[in-house]
Structures are given as structure tokens and as C-alpha cells.
Backbone bond lengths (Angstrom), bond angles and torsions (degrees), N, CA, C in turn:
res aa  C-N    CA-C-N  psi(-1)  N-CA   C-N-CA  omega(-1)  CA-C   N-CA-C  phi
1 M - - - 1.442 - - 1.526 111.25 -
2 A 1.344 117.03 -39.61 1.467 120.91 -179.98 1.525 110.38 -64.44
3 D 1.356 116.78 -35.57 1.466 119.79 178.27 1.524 110.77 -65.76
4 L 1.320 117.05 -37.58 1.458 121.24 178.81 1.531 111.30 -64.95
5 I 1.322 116.89 -40.91 1.461 120.66 177.84 1.521 110.49 -66.46
6 A 1.325 117.68 -41.82 1.461 121.27 179.43 1.526 110.83 -63.94
7 V 1.324 117.54 -43.23 1.463 121.30 179.29 1.525 110.23 -68.21
8 G 1.331 117.50 -38.76 1.463 120.98 178.29 1.513 112.46 -67.30
9 G 1.315 118.34 -26.65 1.456 122.21 -179.84 1.521 113.10 -75.25
10 I 1.324 118.29 -23.91 1.466 121.84 -178.86 1.526 111.74 -65.73
11 P 1.345 120.67 -48.78 1.475 118.41 176.80 1.532 112.58 -61.84
12 W 1.325 117.84 -36.58 1.463 121.01 177.59 1.524 110.29 -62.58
13 L 1.320 117.32 -43.84 1.459 121.90 179.21 1.525 110.86 -64.07
14 I 1.319 117.47 -43.47 1.471 121.19 178.45 1.525 110.21 -64.49
15 W 1.328 117.63 -42.18 1.472 121.43 179.56 1.528 111.02 -61.11
16 N 1.335 117.80 -49.52 1.465 121.46 -174.59 1.522 113.88 -76.61
17 S 1.317 118.76 -27.93 1.461 119.30 -175.86 1.519 114.19 -103.38
18 V 1.328 118.96 -18.27 1.468 120.49 -177.15 1.527 111.92 -121.36
19 I 1.308 117.78 -58.98 1.469 121.49 -171.57 1.524 111.83 -71.54
20 K 1.320 117.43 -52.21 1.466 120.58 -176.46 1.529 112.53 -60.79
21 P 1.335 121.04 -49.12 1.468 119.27 179.27 1.523 113.81 -64.71
22 A 1.316 118.39 -32.59 1.463 120.30 -176.15 1.522 112.85 -80.63
23 Y 1.316 117.87 -34.90 1.465 120.49 -172.36 1.532 114.72 -114.20
24 L 1.314 118.69 -11.83 1.457 121.76 -179.70 1.529 109.27 -128.29
25 P 1.338 117.69 76.26 1.465 119.19 179.29 1.529 110.94 -59.59
26 S 1.320 116.17 143.80 1.462 120.01 -179.28 1.523 110.19 -149.15
27 V 1.331 114.93 159.53 1.454 121.77 177.23 1.523 107.88 -140.39
28 T 1.323 116.36 140.89 1.456 121.49 173.92 1.518 108.49 -115.08
29 I 1.321 116.40 155.70 1.460 121.54 -178.92 1.516 109.18 -136.37
30 E 1.335 116.21 139.38 1.451 121.81 178.64 1.524 109.38 -136.10
31 C 1.316 115.92 139.12 1.461 121.42 173.34 1.520 108.06 -161.80
32 Q 1.315 115.65 169.12 1.448 120.32 -179.94 1.527 109.75 -71.70
33 P 1.333 118.30 144.90 1.473 119.41 179.45 1.523 113.28 -70.86
34 K 1.337 118.32 -29.32 1.465 121.92 175.82 1.512 108.32 -121.32
35 I 1.331 115.06 128.16 1.463 121.01 -178.77 1.518 107.20 -123.52
36 Y 1.309 116.46 131.63 1.456 121.86 -175.16 1.521 112.18 -107.04
37 S 1.307 117.29 27.94 1.455 122.77 178.99 1.518 108.02 -144.93
38 H 1.312 117.73 170.35 1.462 119.84 177.52 1.520 112.27 -92.00
39 E 1.339 118.05 1.03 1.460 122.46 174.13 1.523 109.24 -138.22
40 Q 1.322 114.64 145.54 1.461 119.22 -179.01 1.522 108.98 -156.53
41 V 1.317 116.45 147.06 1.463 121.28 174.51 1.522 108.49 -78.57
42 V 1.335 115.22 131.69 1.460 122.88 175.34 1.523 105.89 -118.86
43 F 1.321 117.45 143.47 1.461 119.84 -174.95 1.516 110.23 -144.60
44 G 1.323 115.84 172.20 1.455 120.33 178.39 1.512 111.80 174.82
45 T 1.325 114.84 -159.92 1.461 121.58 179.33 1.518 109.36 -127.39
46 Y 1.320 116.38 162.29 1.462 121.15 174.65 1.517 109.87 -148.21
47 T 1.319 115.54 149.13 1.464 122.39 174.48 1.523 107.87 -136.70
48 P 1.275 120.30 143.44 1.453 127.62 -0.38 1.519 111.18 -73.15
49 A 1.307 115.93 146.78 1.462 121.89 -178.96 1.526 108.58 -85.73
50 R 1.322 114.54 76.18 1.468 120.32 179.53 1.520 108.70 -123.42
51 E 1.324 115.41 159.01 1.460 120.57 -176.91 1.522 113.09 -69.56
52 D 1.330 118.72 -21.35 1.467 119.60 -179.02 1.535 112.60 -87.13
53 Y 1.325 118.42 6.09 1.461 122.51 173.90 1.525 109.47 -108.10
54 Q 1.329 116.56 139.85 1.453 122.18 178.16 1.525 109.46 -138.18
55 V 1.322 115.41 156.83 1.461 121.60 179.29 1.523 108.43 -106.88
56 R 1.327 116.39 134.77 1.458 122.63 175.67 1.530 108.34 -121.34
57 L 1.314 115.71 135.18 1.464 121.67 -178.70 1.519 111.30 -101.44
58 Y 1.314 115.40 140.56 1.462 122.71 173.43 1.523 108.04 -125.71
59 V 1.331 116.67 134.58 1.463 121.80 176.92 1.521 107.92 -112.38
60 H 1.326 114.68 129.96 1.460 121.43 -178.76 1.526 109.16 -118.41
61 P 1.351 117.81 105.39 1.468 118.59 175.24 1.525 109.93 -76.34
62 E 1.299 116.14 135.32 1.466 120.13 179.45 1.522 108.87 -85.50
63 D 1.350 115.58 69.93 1.460 121.57 -178.68 1.528 111.82 -119.82
64 N 1.333 116.60 23.40 1.471 124.12 176.51 1.523 114.44 69.21
65 L 1.328 119.32 13.76 1.463 121.15 176.80 1.521 112.93 -97.98
66 N 1.328 117.85 -14.52 1.458 123.15 178.16 1.527 112.17 57.01
67 K 1.330 117.00 45.69 1.464 121.95 177.52 1.519 109.46 -112.53
68 Y 1.315 114.54 145.91 1.457 122.25 176.85 1.518 107.20 -121.28
69 Y 1.322 117.50 122.23 1.455 122.03 -174.79 1.526 110.32 -102.06
70 L 1.347 115.02 117.49 1.456 120.66 175.39 1.519 108.41 -68.99
71 Q 1.315 116.71 128.25 1.455 121.12 -178.72 1.521 110.38 -81.18
72 D 1.338 115.60 158.47 1.462 120.02 176.98 1.516 109.46 -54.41
73 R 1.281 114.76 145.82 1.471 119.06 -177.74 1.525 110.15 -83.25
74 R 1.304 114.46 70.22 1.462 119.93 178.78 1.529 110.82 -107.38
75 W 1.311 117.61 13.41 1.455 120.52 -173.93 1.524 109.86 -62.90
76 E 1.305 115.66 152.26 1.451 121.83 178.53 1.519 109.01 -133.19
77 S 1.311 115.26 142.85 1.456 121.00 172.96 1.520 106.58 -101.77
78 H 1.323 116.85 108.92 1.462 120.30 -174.86 1.529 111.15 -82.13
79 L 1.267 117.05 -60.94 1.460 122.24 173.93 1.513 106.40 -111.74
80 R 1.275 116.29 158.47 1.467 119.79 -179.11 1.520 109.65 -56.91
81 G 1.339 116.18 116.50 1.455 120.87 178.18 1.511 114.72 94.71
82 T 1.334 118.79 0.63 1.460 121.00 175.68 1.520 109.11 -118.37
83 W 1.320 117.09 152.55 1.459 120.82 -178.43 1.520 109.91 -143.60
84 A 1.335 115.64 160.64 1.462 122.62 175.54 1.522 108.20 -149.48
85 D 1.328 116.73 147.04 1.458 121.61 179.67 1.522 108.69 -155.71
86 W 1.330 116.56 159.95 1.455 122.87 174.42 1.517 109.05 -88.43
87 A 1.308 117.06 136.51 1.463 121.96 173.24 1.522 107.55 -115.23
88 R 1.318 115.53 136.60 1.466 121.04 179.85 1.525 108.46 -108.74
89 F 1.320 116.23 127.37 1.458 122.62 -177.10 1.527 108.65 -107.23
90 G 1.319 116.00 86.12 1.457 120.79 -178.33 1.516 110.61 67.93
91 N 1.310 116.63 -146.69 1.459 121.18 174.77 1.528 108.77 -130.30
92 P 1.322 117.89 164.02 1.460 119.42 -174.91 1.523 113.80 -61.26
93 E 1.327 118.24 -30.29 1.456 120.85 -178.26 1.524 113.20 -86.52
94 G 1.321 118.08 -20.24 1.454 122.05 -178.88 1.515 113.22 70.20
95 K 1.323 118.53 28.75 1.468 122.31 -173.76 1.525 113.84 -68.70
96 D 1.319 118.53 -38.29 1.462 120.09 -173.24 1.525 113.03 -98.11
97 M 1.310 118.42 24.45 1.459 121.75 -178.15 1.531 109.93 -110.55
98 T 1.318 115.69 144.60 1.459 119.43 -177.15 1.529 112.70 -83.21
99 K 1.327 117.00 -19.12 1.458 120.96 177.24 1.527 108.90 -111.29
100 P 1.317 118.51 150.72 1.463 119.83 177.42 1.528 111.12 -72.65
101 L 1.316 115.62 158.47 1.458 120.69 176.20 1.525 109.75 -68.88
102 P 1.296 121.72 151.61 1.461 126.62 -0.34 1.526 111.91 -80.87
103 L 1.308 115.23 148.66 1.463 122.07 177.47 1.520 110.26 -109.10
104 H 1.310 114.39 161.44 1.457 120.95 171.74 1.519 107.38 -104.38
105 F 1.318 116.03 139.38 1.459 122.21 -179.31 1.513 109.35 -126.66
106 R 1.298 114.73 152.05 1.464 121.38 171.04 1.520 106.90 -119.20
107 V 1.323 116.13 139.17 1.463 121.67 -179.68 1.520 107.51 -115.77
108 F 1.337 115.16 129.38 1.457 122.00 179.47 1.519 109.15 -117.63
109 A 1.306 116.48 139.41 1.457 122.06 175.58 1.527 108.17 -115.08
110 A 1.320 115.37 130.81 1.465 121.02 178.65 1.520 108.77 -117.51
111 L 1.305 116.30 132.39 1.455 122.01 176.57 1.522 107.66 -95.32
112 I 1.329 116.13 119.32 1.458 119.86 -179.13 1.521 109.76 -119.30
113 R 1.288 113.94 154.82 1.460 119.50 177.22 1.516 107.63 -107.85
114 A 1.309 116.28 127.70 1.463 121.08 179.58 1.522 109.63 -67.01
115 C 1.313 115.36 141.58 1.463 118.70 177.45 1.515 109.43 -112.76
116 R 1.290 116.20 153.47 1.444 122.18 179.69 1.529 109.06 -95.95
117 I 1.305 115.52 135.66 1.459 120.77 177.02 1.519 107.84 -118.41
118 N 1.300 115.53 125.41 1.472 119.76 178.14 1.517 108.56 -90.53
119 A 1.328 116.16 110.74 1.472 120.93 177.74 1.521 109.54 -95.78
120 R 1.293 115.00 144.41 1.472 118.02 179.81 1.495 110.75 -103.67
């Protein structure tokens, strides 16, 4: 029985450490469910943990305008495969929003791969 478990663990190890990171890029996002400010740090993980991958944040206010706001590219990769960035939830005065405060927001993280451009 122990041999069966050991043999069964090898495909799982290969899947999680080789195949999944190389062929199935992914990003996770974590933040507090209630935020009492118009800015907050959002963080998570991404795979593959390579330098040519970056995370971009989009904030979507649920104010019936159906807009997604790309956040400033201030993201940082702290440890290999982890990231953190600031998300801005409207502005403190709420001037450009169609609904009064408080609003509900959704935050989306997109994992992108940098491309090389050859300039002449």
C-alpha cells in the first residue's frame, strides 16, 4: 500500500511543480472584504514565477457604468511568485460616481506576459 501511495504521489508532484506552472499560468488575489479608505494594498501569488510575467489590477465600481479602471503600475514582486499593489477605490469625495457612498467594488487581477519589441 505504501508503494502505491509513493507512486501515486509522483504524478501529483510533477503536475504541481512542472506542468501546471509552465502551461497553466494563474494569479490569486487577496484583500479585506470591508475597506474603510479609498486606497488599500491588495496582494496574492502568481505562477509561473518568472520575470517576464507581471500582475495588473483593475477596479470595477458597481455604480452601473460598467467601467474597469487599470490601476497605476506600482506592483511589486516581493518573493518569487508573490505580488502586492495599491488599489484605489474611487476618490475620497466621491465626485465622479453615479451612486452615493458607500459603494461596492470588485478587484480583478490579470497576469500578463511582457513582450519584446524590436525597435530600429
